[in-house]
Residue frames relative to the residue before (quaternion, step in Angstrom):
aa qw qx qy qz dx dy dz
M 1.0000 0.0000 0.0000 0.0000 0.00 0.00 0.00
T 0.5384 -0.6630 0.4277 0.2961 3.53 -1.05 0.79
Q 0.3744 -0.7063 0.5542 0.2319 3.54 -1.23 0.52
L 0.5350 0.6217 -0.3991 0.4098 3.59 1.29 0.17
P 0.3549 -0.7978 0.4435 0.2022 3.59 -0.22 1.26
Y 0.7087 0.4586 -0.2792 0.4577 3.60 1.02 -0.67
A 0.6530 0.4851 -0.3187 0.4866 3.61 1.26 -0.05
I 0.2372 0.8195 -0.4917 0.1744 3.56 1.23 0.48
D 0.5792 0.5978 -0.3710 0.4117 3.61 1.13 -0.60
A 0.5884 0.6008 -0.3676 0.3972 3.56 1.14 -0.55
E 0.8184 0.2373 -0.0904 0.5155 3.58 1.11 -0.56
T 0.6556 0.5033 -0.3115 0.4688 3.58 1.23 0.23
P 0.1241 -0.8126 0.5656 0.0662 3.61 -0.07 1.22
L 0.5398 -0.5528 0.5016 0.3891 3.53 -1.30 0.28
N 0.4892 -0.6047 0.4986 0.3827 3.58 -1.15 0.35
P 0.6900 -0.5207 0.3020 0.4021 3.61 -1.13 0.56
A 0.6362 0.5321 -0.3366 0.4459 3.61 1.00 -0.73
E 0.6466 0.5127 -0.3218 0.4643 3.60 0.98 -0.82
L 0.6637 0.4881 -0.3031 0.4790 3.58 0.94 -0.87
A 0.6179 0.5536 -0.3396 0.4432 3.60 1.05 -0.73
V 0.6237 0.5309 -0.3360 0.4650 3.61 1.04 -0.74
L 0.6697 0.4895 -0.2967 0.4732 3.59 0.93 -0.92
R 0.6436 0.5193 -0.3147 0.4659 3.60 1.00 -0.84
A 0.6510 0.5270 -0.3147 0.4466 3.60 0.92 -0.92
Q 0.6592 0.4986 -0.3088 0.4706 3.58 0.95 -0.86
Y 0.6377 0.5302 -0.3115 0.4639 3.57 0.99 -0.89
E 0.6999 0.4604 -0.2663 0.4768 3.60 0.87 -0.95
K 0.6087 0.5634 -0.3437 0.4403 3.60 1.08 -0.73
E 0.6963 0.4683 -0.2756 0.4689 3.59 0.99 -0.83
G 0.2360 -0.8398 0.4694 0.1367 3.58 1.27 -0.29
D 0.8411 -0.1186 0.1162 0.5148 3.56 -0.96 -0.95
M 0.7001 0.4412 -0.2582 0.4986 3.58 1.20 -0.43
V 0.2193 0.8124 -0.5155 0.1617 3.59 1.19 0.49
G 0.3990 -0.7212 0.5216 0.2205 3.53 -0.95 0.96
V 0.6412 -0.5404 0.3842 0.3863 3.54 -1.22 0.52
Q 0.6618 0.5068 -0.3219 0.4490 3.61 0.92 -0.82
T 0.6426 0.5095 -0.3234 0.4720 3.60 0.97 -0.80
K 0.6522 0.5049 -0.3103 0.4727 3.57 0.97 -0.88
F 0.6420 0.5147 -0.3232 0.4674 3.58 0.98 -0.83
N 0.6596 0.5181 -0.3175 0.4424 3.60 0.84 -0.94
Y 0.6635 0.4896 -0.3001 0.4795 3.58 0.94 -0.89
A 0.6466 0.5159 -0.3165 0.4644 3.60 0.93 -0.89
W 0.6185 0.5489 -0.3263 0.4580 3.58 1.01 -0.86
G 0.6806 0.4818 -0.2865 0.4717 3.59 0.88 -0.94
L 0.6520 0.5179 -0.3122 0.4573 3.58 1.01 -0.79
V 0.6499 0.5207 -0.3174 0.4536 3.59 0.93 -0.87
K 0.6693 0.5041 -0.2976 0.4575 3.58 1.03 -0.74
S 0.5023 0.6864 -0.4008 0.3405 3.59 1.26 -0.37
N 0.4247 -0.6654 0.5449 0.2829 3.54 -1.32 0.32
T 0.5865 0.5728 -0.3572 0.4475 3.57 1.32 -0.04
R 0.4916 -0.7135 0.4237 0.2640 3.55 -0.61 1.19
S 0.6646 0.5027 -0.3182 0.4520 3.62 0.89 -0.87
E 0.6432 0.5004 -0.3217 0.4820 3.61 1.05 -0.69
Q 0.6218 0.5306 -0.3366 0.4675 3.59 1.00 -0.79
H 0.6524 0.5236 -0.3064 0.4542 3.57 0.95 -0.93
L 0.6541 0.4968 -0.3082 0.4800 3.59 0.93 -0.90
G 0.6314 0.5382 -0.3289 0.4510 3.59 0.98 -0.79
V 0.6567 0.4942 -0.3069 0.4799 3.58 0.95 -0.87
M 0.6340 0.5271 -0.3351 0.4559 3.60 0.99 -0.79
L 0.6686 0.4927 -0.3020 0.4679 3.60 0.89 -0.90
L 0.6561 0.5005 -0.3110 0.4715 3.59 0.95 -0.84
S 0.6237 0.5380 -0.3354 0.4572 3.58 1.04 -0.74
E 0.6234 0.5289 -0.3303 0.4717 3.59 1.06 -0.78
I 0.6565 0.4947 -0.3107 0.4772 3.58 0.90 -0.92
F 0.6398 0.5424 -0.3205 0.4401 3.58 0.92 -0.93
R 0.7023 0.4685 -0.2614 0.4679 3.59 0.97 -0.91
T 0.8020 0.3660 -0.1595 0.4443 3.58 0.83 -0.99
S 0.7708 0.2857 -0.1575 0.5472 3.61 1.17 -0.37
P 0.2125 -0.8294 0.5025 0.1198 3.60 0.27 1.25
E 0.6389 0.5428 -0.3329 0.4318 3.59 1.06 -0.65
R 0.7114 0.4315 -0.2512 0.4945 3.61 1.24 -0.32
R 0.3873 0.7704 -0.4516 0.2292 3.60 1.26 -0.03
R 0.6509 0.5376 -0.3366 0.4171 3.58 0.84 -0.92
E 0.7083 0.4520 -0.2827 0.4627 3.60 0.85 -0.86
C 0.6174 0.5340 -0.3495 0.4599 3.61 1.21 -0.31
L 0.5538 0.6760 -0.3866 0.2945 3.58 1.05 -0.74
Y 0.6863 0.4859 -0.3040 0.4476 3.60 0.75 -0.99
Y 0.7258 0.4389 -0.2635 0.4596 3.59 0.82 -0.94
L 0.5718 0.5296 -0.3846 0.4945 3.60 1.19 -0.38
A 0.6432 0.5058 -0.3157 0.4804 3.58 1.00 -0.83
L 0.6706 0.5027 -0.2941 0.4594 3.58 0.88 -0.95
G 0.6682 0.5085 -0.3025 0.4510 3.58 0.87 -0.94
N 0.6739 0.4795 -0.2948 0.4785 3.56 0.93 -0.87
Y 0.5943 0.5514 -0.3521 0.4677 3.58 1.10 -0.68
K 0.6983 0.4760 -0.2762 0.4578 3.58 0.82 -1.01
L 0.6754 0.4732 -0.2851 0.4885 3.59 1.16 -0.58
G 0.5216 -0.6529 0.4053 0.3705 3.60 1.27 -0.18
N 0.5002 0.6210 -0.4336 0.4198 3.58 1.27 0.31
Y 0.0750 -0.8780 0.4713 0.0379 3.55 0.61 1.18
G 0.6049 0.5527 -0.3597 0.4463 3.61 1.07 -0.60
E 0.6681 0.4757 -0.2865 0.4953 3.56 0.96 -0.90
A 0.6283 0.5402 -0.3332 0.4500 3.57 0.96 -0.85
R 0.6691 0.4972 -0.2954 0.4666 3.56 0.91 -0.93
K 0.6272 0.5517 -0.3365 0.4347 3.60 0.98 -0.85
Y 0.7044 0.4477 -0.2703 0.4799 3.60 0.79 -1.00
N 0.6581 0.5131 -0.3154 0.4519 3.57 0.94 -0.84
D 0.6529 0.5050 -0.3164 0.4675 3.59 0.99 -0.79
L 0.6032 0.5412 -0.3566 0.4648 3.61 1.07 -0.67
L 0.6597 0.4965 -0.3048 0.4748 3.57 0.98 -0.85
L 0.6813 0.4833 -0.2971 0.4626 3.59 0.90 -0.87
D 0.5767 0.5561 -0.3795 0.4627 3.61 1.15 -0.47
K 0.7066 0.4418 -0.2514 0.4922 3.58 1.02 -0.83
E 0.8041 0.1221 -0.0189 0.5816 3.58 1.08 -0.82
P 0.1543 -0.8456 0.5041 0.0842 3.61 0.35 1.21
A 0.7085 0.4478 -0.2659 0.4762 3.61 1.11 -0.54
N 0.4093 0.7171 -0.4754 0.3037 3.62 1.24 0.17
L 0.3075 -0.8002 0.4914 0.1538 3.59 -0.30 1.30
Q 0.5868 0.5634 -0.3691 0.4493 3.58 1.11 -0.63
A 0.6975 0.4633 -0.2647 0.4784 3.57 0.85 -1.01
A 0.6276 0.5270 -0.3401 0.4612 3.60 1.03 -0.74
N 0.6636 0.4853 -0.3024 0.4823 3.60 0.98 -0.81
L 0.6360 0.5144 -0.3324 0.4695 3.58 1.02 -0.74
R 0.5982 0.5502 -0.3613 0.4570 3.60 1.05 -0.70
T 0.6406 0.5200 -0.3199 0.4657 3.59 0.99 -0.82
L 0.6488 0.5100 -0.3184 0.4664 3.59 0.94 -0.86
I 0.6528 0.5122 -0.3108 0.4636 3.58 0.92 -0.91
D 0.6814 0.4945 -0.2913 0.4543 3.57 0.82 -1.01
D 0.6463 0.5171 -0.3189 0.4618 3.60 0.98 -0.83
K 0.6696 0.4965 -0.2994 0.4642 3.58 0.93 -0.89
V 0.6434 0.5110 -0.3224 0.4702 3.59 0.97 -0.83
A 0.6560 0.5015 -0.3126 0.4695 3.60 0.94 -0.86
K 0.6616 0.5084 -0.3070 0.4578 3.59 0.90 -0.90
E 0.7015 0.4459 -0.2731 0.4842 3.58 0.85 -0.95
G 0.5962 0.5543 -0.3584 0.4571 3.57 1.14 -0.57
L 0.6565 0.4970 -0.3056 0.4780 3.58 1.00 -0.81
V 0.6264 0.5136 -0.3350 0.4812 3.58 1.03 -0.74
G 0.6470 0.5220 -0.3116 0.4602 3.59 0.99 -0.85
V 0.6442 0.5083 -0.3154 0.4767 3.57 0.98 -0.85
A 0.6479 0.5164 -0.3202 0.4595 3.60 0.96 -0.83
I 0.6476 0.5081 -0.3188 0.4699 3.59 0.98 -0.81
V 0.6670 0.4910 -0.3006 0.4728 3.58 0.87 -0.96
S 0.6452 0.5157 -0.3208 0.4635 3.58 0.97 -0.83
G 0.6496 0.5203 -0.3098 0.4598 3.57 0.97 -0.85
V 0.6451 0.5053 -0.3119 0.4808 3.56 0.99 -0.83
A 0.6488 0.5184 -0.3182 0.4573 3.59 0.96 -0.83
V 0.6432 0.5124 -0.3242 0.4676 3.60 0.96 -0.81
V 0.6573 0.4989 -0.3072 0.4741 3.59 0.90 -0.92
A 0.6510 0.5070 -0.3172 0.4676 3.60 0.91 -0.88
G 0.6447 0.5206 -0.3183 0.4604 3.59 1.00 -0.77
I 0.6545 0.5034 -0.3082 0.4725 3.58 0.95 -0.85
V 0.6646 0.4918 -0.3022 0.4745 3.58 0.89 -0.96
G 0.6498 0.5170 -0.3116 0.4619 3.57 0.95 -0.88
G 0.6532 0.5191 -0.3052 0.4591 3.59 0.97 -0.85
V 0.6530 0.5019 -0.3086 0.4760 3.57 0.96 -0.88
L 0.6636 0.4972 -0.3089 0.4659 3.60 0.89 -0.89
F 0.6523 0.5168 -0.3090 0.4603 3.58 0.95 -0.89
R 0.6573 0.5120 -0.3015 0.4635 3.56 0.97 -0.89
N 0.6666 0.4904 -0.2928 0.4789 3.58 0.97 -0.89
L 0.6151 0.5449 -0.3361 0.4602 3.58 1.06 -0.72
G 0.6600 0.5154 -0.2913 0.4626 3.57 1.03 -0.87
R 0.6510 0.5247 -0.3145 0.4494 3.61 1.04 -0.70
K 0.6581 0.5344 -0.3132 0.4281 3.59 1.05 -0.74
R 0.6193 0.5674 -0.3510 0.4140 3.63 1.12 -0.40
């Protein structure tokens, strides 16, 4: 669990009953769903620990972001959070940086930036280790093949 107090949304899902209330309201409004109802449901989905729910939440927030310019600022943090939780760190950083450009003192966004940067650095190191391991194996195999090729002549 994170030690960043303002990034608590990254690890605190709603309980199933709370999410069910938001889902019921969203479904009740049907084709005439209001922007606030859609936002509330998307917010609950993004906070979920279930990947498919997180993905749906990001999709709903993206729709609001595209179609309701007056609501873009409030979508930015949760688009960043949702993309972070889905492992889309480039997208997460993009939305989070847009929010920090508008609100440099936003502690939630600043803490989320730290989480994103830490995850990118950690996964980058894992990627480097994997690539290095593959290179070492390729070098060993290449050396063995080269040595065997030299013996056959």
